[in-house]
C-alpha positions in Angstrom: -1.2 -12.9 20.8 -4.2 -14.3 22.5 -7.4 -14.5 20.4 -10.3 -12.5 21.8 -13.9 -13.4 21.6 -16.1 -10.3 21.9 -19.5 -10.7 23.5 -22.0 -8.1 24.7 -21.0 -8.3 28.4 -17.3 -7.5 28.0 -18.2 -4.6 25.7 -20.7 -3.2 28.2 -18.2 -3.5 31.1 -15.6 -1.7 29.0 -18.0 1.0 28.0 -19.0 1.6 31.6 -15.3 1.8 32.6 -14.5 4.6 30.1 -17.8 6.4 29.9 -17.5 8.8 32.9 -20.7 10.5 31.9 -19.8 11.1 28.3 -22.7 11.2 25.8 -20.9 8.7 23.5 -18.3 6.0 24.1 -15.5 4.4 22.2 -16.9 1.1 20.9 -14.4 -1.8 20.7 -16.8 -3.9 18.7 -17.5 -1.3 16.1 -13.7 -0.7 15.9 -13.0 -4.4 15.4 -15.6 -4.7 12.7 -13.9 -1.9 10.7 -10.5 -3.6 11.2 -12.1 -6.9 9.9 -13.3 -5.3 6.7 -10.1 -3.4 6.0 -8.0 -6.5 6.7 -10.3 -8.9 4.8 -9.2 -11.1 1.9 -11.6 -9.1 -0.2 -9.3 -6.0 0.0 -6.2 -8.0 -0.9 -3.8 -6.1 1.3 -4.8 -2.6 0.1 -1.8 -1.9 -2.1 -1.4 1.7 -3.3 -2.7 1.9 -6.8 -4.9 -1.2 -6.5 -8.7 -1.3 -7.0 -8.9 -2.7 -3.4 -7.3 0.4 -2.0 -9.9 2.6 -3.8 -12.6 0.3 -2.3 -11.1 0.9 1.2 -11.1 4.7 0.5 -14.8 4.6 -0.5 -15.5 2.7 2.8 -13.8 5.4 4.8 -15.5 8.2 2.9 -18.9 6.5 3.4 -18.3 6.4 7.2 -17.4 10.1 7.2 -20.6 10.8 5.3 -22.6 8.7 7.7 -21.2 10.6 10.7 -22.1 13.9 9.2 -18.5 15.1 8.6 -18.1 17.7 5.9 -15.9 17.5 2.7 -13.4 20.3 3.1 -14.3 21.7 -0.3 -18.0 21.0 0.2 -17.9 18.5 -2.7 -15.7 15.5 -2.2 -14.0 13.6 0.6 -11.1 12.7 -1.7 -7.8 14.4 -2.4 -6.3 12.9 -5.6 -2.6 12.6 -6.3 -0.5 10.5 -8.6 2.0 7.8 -7.7 4.3 5.6 -9.7 3.3 2.1 -8.9 5.5 -0.9 -8.5 7.3 -2.0 -11.7 5.9 -4.7 -13.9 7.6 -6.8 -16.6 6.9 -6.0 -20.2 6.9 -8.4 -23.1 10.1 -7.3 -24.8 12.8 -8.6 -22.5 15.7 -10.1 -24.4 19.3 -10.9 -23.9 21.7 -11.7 -26.7 25.5 -11.9 -26.7 28.2 -12.4 -29.3 31.3 -14.3 -28.1 33.8 -14.6 -31.0 32.0 -16.4 -33.8 29.1 -17.5 -31.6 25.8 -15.8 -31.3 23.8 -16.8 -28.2 20.3 -16.0 -27.0 19.4 -16.4 -23.3 15.8 -17.3 -22.6 13.5 -15.1 -20.6 12.6 -15.7 -17.8 14.6 -18.9 -17.2 18.1 -17.7 -17.9 17.9 -14.0 -17.0 15.6 -11.6 -15.1 15.7 -7.8 -14.6 15.5 -6.5 -11.0 12.4 -4.4 -10.3 14.3 -1.2 -9.7 16.4 -1.6 -12.9 16.2 1.1 -15.5 14.4 0.0 -18.6 15.8 0.1 -22.1 18.8 -1.1 -24.1 22.0 -2.5 -22.5 24.9 -3.0 -24.9 28.7 -3.1 -24.7 31.7 -4.8 -23.4 31.9 -6.6 -20.1 34.2 -6.3 -17.1 34.2 -8.8 -14.2 34.4 -6.9 -10.8 34.3 -9.7 -8.2 31.6 -8.9 -5.6 31.3 -5.3 -6.9 32.3 -4.0 -3.5 34.4 -1.0 -2.5 35.0 -1.2 1.3 37.8 1.1 2.4 37.0 0.3 6.0 38.1 -3.3 5.2 40.9 -2.3 2.9 39.0 -4.1 0.1 38.2 -2.9 -3.4 37.0 -5.0 -6.3 37.4 -2.0 -8.6 41.1 -1.5 -7.8 43.1 -1.4 -11.0 40.1 -1.9 -13.4 38.3 0.5 -15.6 34.5 0.0 -16.0 33.7 3.4 -17.4 31.2 3.0 -20.2 31.1 -0.8 -19.7 28.9 -3.4 -18.1 29.9 -4.6 -14.7 29.5 -8.4 -14.0 29.6 -9.2 -10.3 28.9 -12.0 -7.8 26.2 -11.9 -5.1 27.0 -11.5 -1.4 30.6 -10.8 -0.2 34.0 -12.4 0.5 34.6 -14.8 3.4 30.9 -14.8 4.3 31.1 -17.9 6.4 34.4 -17.1 8.0 34.0 -15.9 11.6 37.5 -14.4 11.5 36.6 -12.4 8.3 37.2 -8.6 8.3 33.7 -8.6 6.9 30.8 -9.5 9.2 31.4 -13.3 9.3 28.1 -14.5 10.7 26.0 -11.8 9.1 26.2 -9.8 5.9 27.4 -6.2 5.8 25.7 -3.3 3.9 27.9 -4.1 0.9 25.8 -7.1 0.0 22.7 -5.1 -0.6 21.7 -5.0 -4.2 21.2 -1.2 -4.2 24.7 -0.7 -2.7 26.3 -2.8 -5.5 24.4 -0.8 -8.2 25.3 2.6 -6.6 29.0 1.6 -6.4 29.0 0.4 -10.0 27.5 3.8 -11.1 30.1 5.6 -9.1 32.7 3.8 -11.1 31.1 4.7 -14.4 29.4 1.4 -15.3 26.5 1.6 -17.7 24.8 -1.5 -16.4 25.1 -4.3 -13.9 24.8 -8.1 -14.3 24.6 -10.2 -11.1 25.4 -13.9 -10.8 25.0 -16.1 -7.7 28.3 -16.9 -6.0 28.2 -20.7 -6.4 31.5 -21.4 -4.6 30.0 -20.6 -1.2 26.5 -21.8 -2.0 26.9 -25.2 -3.7 23.9 -26.7 -1.8 21.6 -24.0 -3.0 19.9 -24.0 -6.5 21.1 -21.3 -8.9 17.8 -19.4 -8.8 17.0 -15.9 -10.1 15.4 -13.4 -7.8 11.7 -13.2 -8.4 10.8 -9.9 -10.1 9.2 -7.5 -7.7 10.8 -9.1 -4.6 13.8 -6.9 -4.1 13.9 -3.7 -2.0 15.5 -0.8 -3.6 14.9 2.7 -5.2 12.1 3.3 -7.5 14.7 3.3 -10.3 18.4 2.5 -10.0 19.5 4.8 -12.9 21.1 2.0 -14.9 20.0 -1.4 -16.1 20.4 -4.1 -13.5 19.7 -7.8 -14.1 20.6 -11.3 -12.9 21.7 -14.2 -15.1 22.2 -17.8 -14.2 25.9 -18.7 -13.7 25.7 -21.7 -16.1 24.3 -19.4 -18.8 27.6 -17.5 -18.9 30.0 -20.2 -17.9 31.7 -20.0 -21.3 32.6 -16.3 -20.8 35.0 -17.4 -18.0 36.3 -20.5 -19.7 37.0 -18.7 -22.9 38.9 -16.0 -20.9 40.9 -18.8 -19.2 39.2 -18.2 -15.9 37.1 -20.1 -13.4 34.4 -18.4 -11.4 34.6 -20.7 -8.4 38.3 -20.5 -8.4 38.2 -16.7 -8.5 35.8 -16.6 -5.5 38.2 -18.9 -3.6 41.2 -16.6 -4.4 39.3 -13.6 -3.2 38.4 -15.4 0.0 42.0 -16.3 0.6 43.7 -13.0 -0.3 41.0 -10.3 -0.1 42.6 -8.9 -3.2 40.9 -7.8 -6.4 40.6 -10.5 -9.0 38.8 -8.3 -11.5 39.5 -8.4 -15.2 38.1 -7.3 -18.5 36.6 -9.9 -20.8 38.0 -10.0 -24.4 36.5 -7.3 -26.7 35.1 -10.2 -28.7 32.4 -10.6 -26.0 29.6 -8.1 -26.6 26.2 -7.9 -25.0 23.0 -6.7 -26.8 20.0 -6.7 -24.4 16.8 -5.0 -23.8 15.0 -4.7 -20.4 11.3 -4.1 -20.7 10.0 -2.7 -17.4 6.8 -0.8 -17.1 6.0 1.7 -14.4 2.4 2.8 -14.4 1.3 6.2 -13.0 -1.9 5.9 -11.2 -4.2 8.3 -9.4 -4.9 7.4 -5.7 -6.6 9.3 -2.9 -6.3 10.6 0.6 -9.6 10.6 2.3 -10.6 13.7 4.5 -13.6 14.5 6.6 -14.0 17.8 8.6 -15.8 18.5 11.8 -15.8 22.3 12.1 -15.3 24.1 15.4 -16.2 27.6 16.4 -12.9 29.0 15.0 -10.8 28.2 12.0 -8.2 26.4 14.1 -8.3 22.6 14.1 -6.5 19.4 15.1 -5.6 16.6 12.6 -6.2 13.0 13.5 -4.7 10.8 10.8 -3.6 7.3 9.8 -2.5 5.6 6.6 -4.9 3.1 5.1 -2.7 1.4 2.5 -0.6 -1.7 3.0 1.6 -4.1 1.0 -1.0 -5.9 -1.2 0.6 -9.2 -2.0 3.9 -8.3 -0.3 6.3 -7.7 -3.1 9.6 -6.2 -2.1 8.6 -5.0 1.3 7.4 -8.4 2.7 9.3 -9.8 5.7 8.1 -13.3 4.7 9.9 -13.8 1.4 8.6 -17.3 0.9 5.0 -16.0 1.1 5.3 -13.1 -1.4 2.3 -13.3 -3.7 -0.1 -14.0 -0.9 -2.4 -11.5 0.7 -0.7 -9.3 3.4 -3.9 -8.2 5.2 -2.2 -5.5 7.3 -4.6 -5.7 10.2 -2.3 -3.9 12.7 -0.4 -2.0 9.9 -2.5 -0.1 9.5 -6.1 -1.2 9.5 -5.8 -0.6 13.3 -5.0 3.1 13.0 -7.5 3.6 10.1 -10.3 2.0 12.1 -9.2 4.3 15.0 -9.7 7.3 12.8 -13.1 6.1 11.8 -14.1 5.3 15.4 -12.9 8.7 16.6 -14.8 10.4 13.8 -18.0 8.6 15.0 -17.2 9.6 18.7 -16.5 13.3 18.0 -19.5 13.6 15.7 -21.7 13.0 18.7 -19.9 15.5 21.0 -20.9 19.2 21.5 -19.3 21.7 19.2 -16.0 22.9 20.5 -13.6 25.8 20.0 -11.5 24.1 17.4 -12.4 21.6 14.7 -11.0 18.2 13.9 -9.8 17.1 10.4 -9.8 13.3 10.0 -7.3 12.2 7.4 -6.6 8.8 5.9 -3.5 8.6 3.8 -2.6 6.5 0.8 1.0 5.6 -0.2 2.6 5.5 3.2 4.3 2.1 2.6 5.9 3.5 -0.6 7.4 6.4 1.3 4.9 8.7 3.1 3.5 9.7 -0.3 0.0 10.6 0.7 0.9 12.6 3.8 3.7 14.4 2.0 1.3 15.3 -0.8 -1.2 16.6 1.7 1.4 18.6 3.7 2.5 20.2 0.4 -1.1 20.8 -0.8 -3.2 21.2 2.4 -6.9 21.7 2.0 -6.9 23.8 5.2 -4.0 26.2 6.1 -1.4 24.3 8.1 -0.7 27.5 10.1 -4.1 27.1 11.7 -3.4 23.4 12.6 -2.8 23.2 16.4 -1.4 19.7 16.2 -1.3 16.5 14.1 -2.0 13.2 15.8 -0.9 10.1 13.9 -1.9 6.5 14.7 0.1 3.7 13.1 -0.2 0.2 14.5 -2.2 0.7 17.6 -4.0 -2.6 17.7 -1.6 -4.9 19.6 -0.8 -3.2 23.0 1.2 -5.6 25.0 1.7 -5.4 28.8 -0.3 -2.2 28.6 2.7 -0.4 27.1 2.0 2.4 24.6 4.7 4.3 22.7 4.2 8.0 22.0 6.5 9.9 19.7 6.9 13.5 18.9 6.3 14.6 22.5 9.1 17.2 22.3 7.6 18.9 19.2 4.9 20.8 21.2 5.5 23.0 24.2 2.5 21.6 26.1 2.5 18.0 25.1 4.5 16.4 28.0 2.5 18.1 30.7 -0.8 17.3 29.0 0.1 13.6 28.6 1.3 13.4 32.2 -2.0 14.8 33.3 -4.1 12.4 31.2 -2.0 9.2 31.8 -3.3 8.4 35.3 -6.8 8.0 33.9 -5.7 4.9 32.0 -4.1 1.6 32.7 -1.5 2.3 30.1 2.2 2.7 30.6 3.3 5.5 28.3 6.7 5.4 26.8 7.8 8.7 25.3 10.0 6.7 22.9 11.2 9.6 20.7 10.7 13.3 20.9 11.8 14.7 17.6 8.7 14.0 15.5 10.7 12.3 12.8 10.2 8.6 12.0 8.9 6.1 9.5 5.3 7.2 9.5 3.1 10.0 8.3 3.6 12.5 11.2 7.1 13.2 9.7 5.4 15.0 6.8 3.9 17.5 9.2 7.0 17.9 11.4 8.8 19.1 8.3 6.1 21.8 8.1 6.6 22.8 11.7 3.3 21.4 12.9 3.5 19.9 16.5 2.9 16.1 16.2 2.1 13.1 18.4 2.6 9.6 17.2 0.7 6.7 18.9 2.1 3.3 18.3 1.7 -0.1 20.2 5.0 -1.6 19.0 6.4 -4.0 16.4 5.8 -7.7 16.5 6.6 -10.9 14.6 3.7 -10.5 12.2 4.8 -7.1 10.9 4.8 -7.0 7.1 3.7 -10.6 6.9 0.5 -12.4 5.8 0.1 -13.4 9.5 -0.9 -9.7 10.4 -4.5 -10.7 10.7 -7.6 -9.2 12.4 -8.0 -11.9 15.0 -4.7 -10.8 16.7 -6.1 -7.3 17.3 -6.8 -6.5 21.0 -9.8 -4.3 20.5 -10.4 -3.4 24.2 -6.8 -2.2 24.6 -7.0 -0.3 21.3 -10.1 1.4 22.6 -8.1 2.6 25.6 -5.6 4.1 23.2 -8.5 5.8 21.3 -10.0 7.2 24.5 -6.6 8.6 25.4 -6.3 10.2 21.9 -9.9 11.6 22.3 -9.0 13.1 25.6 -5.8 14.6 24.2 -7.7 16.0 21.3 -10.3 17.5 23.6 -7.4 19.3 25.4 -6.1 20.6 22.2 -9.6 21.7 21.0 -10.7 23.5 24.1 -7.4 24.7 25.7 -6.8 28.4 26.0 -3.3 28.1 24.7 -1.9 26.1 21.8 1.3 24.1 21.7 4.1 25.9 20.1 6.3 24.0 17.7 9.7 23.0 18.9 12.3 21.7 16.5 14.0 18.7 18.0 17.0 17.1 16.5 16.4 13.5 15.4 18.0 11.0 17.7 21.2 9.3 16.7 20.5 5.9 15.1 17.0 6.7 14.1 16.2 4.0 11.6 14.1 3.5 8.6 14.1 5.0 5.2 12.8 8.4 6.4 15.9 9.0 8.5 18.3 7.9 5.9 20.8 10.7 5.4 19.6 12.3 8.6 21.1 9.9 11.2 22.0 6.3 11.8 24.0 5.9 8.6 27.7 6.6 9.0 28.6 10.2 9.8 26.0 12.9 10.5 24.7 15.0 7.6 21.4 16.4 8.9 18.7 16.2 6.2 15.3 14.7 6.1 14.4 13.4 2.6 11.1 14.2 0.8 9.5 11.2 -0.9 6.5 13.2 -2.3 7.9 14.1 -5.6 9.4 11.9 -8.3 12.7 13.8 -8.8 16.2 12.7 -9.9 18.3 13.3 -6.8 17.3 13.6 -3.2 14.9 16.4 -2.3 15.1 17.6 1.3 11.8 18.1 3.2 13.8 19.6 6.1 17.3 20.4 7.3 18.0 19.8 11.0 19.2 23.0 12.8 22.8 23.1 13.8 23.6 20.1 11.5 26.4 20.0 9.0 23.9 20.5 6.2 22.4 23.5 7.9 25.9 25.0 8.5 26.6 24.6 4.8 23.5 26.6 3.9 21.3 23.8 2.6 17.6 24.4 3.0 14.3 22.5 2.8 13.3 22.1 -0.8 16.9 21.8 -2.2 17.5 18.8 -4.4 20.9 17.1 -4.0 22.3 15.8 -7.3 25.9 15.2 -6.4 27.8 14.2 -3.2 31.6 14.2 -3.0 31.8 14.0 -6.8 29.4 11.1 -7.1 26.0 11.5 -8.9 23.0 11.1 -6.7 19.9 9.9 -8.4 18.0 8.5 -5.4 18.1 8.1 -1.7 19.9 4.8 -1.9 22.8 6.5 -3.8 23.0 9.1 -1.1 22.9 6.6 1.8 25.7 4.5 0.1 27.8 7.6 -0.5 27.4 8.9 3.0 28.2 5.5 4.5 31.6 5.6 2.8 32.7 8.8 4.6 33.8 9.4 8.1 33.2 12.2 10.7 35.5 15.1 9.9 35.4 14.5 6.1 34.8 17.6 4.0 32.6 17.0 0.9 31.3 19.0 -1.9 27.6 18.9 -2.4 25.8 20.0 -5.6 22.1 20.8 -5.4 19.3 22.5 -7.2 17.4 25.3 -5.5 14.4 26.5 -7.4 15.9 24.9 -10.5 19.2 26.8 -10.2 22.5 25.0 -9.4 24.1 25.4 -6.0 27.4 24.1 -4.6 28.3 24.0 -0.9 30.9 22.4 1.2 29.8 20.2 4.1 31.9 19.1 7.0 30.5 15.8 8.3 30.7 15.1 12.0 29.5 12.8 14.7 26.2 13.5 16.3 
């Protein structure tokens, strides 16, 4: 993107262009100043649970106070809630094994390393080698064929067979879902393993060093449900030689035959390890400021103000993990938009309906702040006319603006079509359902009409290069003026949009849609990330979906799918991917703490 230099004259010309007689104007310079602060090195990427995020929250609250917005309870702009932060390594990680008459201690962190989503605690027992740890019926391949791992520790290789063979039944040039660490762990749990040890597959990666994954760098569930660690291949080379096996030779045999080469190590090999992983629970805050109207109805304008901190497992620049990910577009741009609109509306005459300005924490960890607010609203959600969400609005290209959720309100499309000609913006109603990987989803699940403003993904997304100098403030100001005009329509209109439940589109991506669409056959659920539960809690069930037909409801917690235990969303996604349209599966769930069992017939969308 082109770097902009902002002087007084361009700002004045822009203000004149949008003013149209208004008593106050959207100020691109003030907007950019707020982006600069939120995306500054001083705030270190605003990770949820960090002191820097709290500093950003205090900045937002200070702006609300400056503009004369009211705390909803009359006392505080903050809504506190707790989150389990990213895992940290403790001091008691050890790995010891007995092999015949030999006692061997592996050194931490040089020889072994837990994964960040591993369960903590003791890992002990016998070991079974399970190839790549893959069960892929679609490729007629199963590393677990003919081998029993129940109650044992599964040792497996990274990646998948024939990974550089373009004629492979696997992907050939690209990896399949079976290479994902979370998939390997879910499959091992499904076969009864009590722990997983991963080694790099050296046969196909001889030119690469045998390096362990850096702790905190791997995407996965908050906790896998069993211990999961990686060891260096040389550290356990004797396991294979003493069993009369060769790891590289096994990999070559698998590549050639695509048949299981799994085997149990002699009972004389026993592991005694401890994985010390700490997960701190911290209090974080949503920030809310209220501008009352003449009635108790109101519109929400929201955005998340957290980002990735130093990157960790969600960075898309793996080599730069550990450096500040400033998150200028994601989502200092939306947060600064909330601040600027709060300033703008604070100078407007009082209108029929109020505006609640909300800044959410925890979005990057799974919509945690907005989910908490939707479950514990400070104002009744039944009085909320609409929720407007802004996430990444700072880099409009070719004047194209994406607006989601248009189908969730009866009046939205006509209102936007009416307002659009006032702006040099090309509106793309990219999705209508109101579900997606941002905070409006939490309100869709509560049957609040939503609109989602988004300027599109780019190459700096979730990277340290998402910096303030790439924000196009004049274009973002156009977006904010459009949001202001839409909000005015919602505040003053005689009628209010009625909620319309729209089925999520097929192939909707991202973690929010997992289990709902885009992952194998259609099930029809929307997961709830707001509570730390064992299983998958549903925030909503799509009407006329297989889940709805089976009688599942919002609030149910799935604990078993087709006989497989479900501890987290990754387990569910993996289990669902293994099925086909037309399959009939038993689902066990909890409803208000009581067990429930239903039969679900999966289908195509």
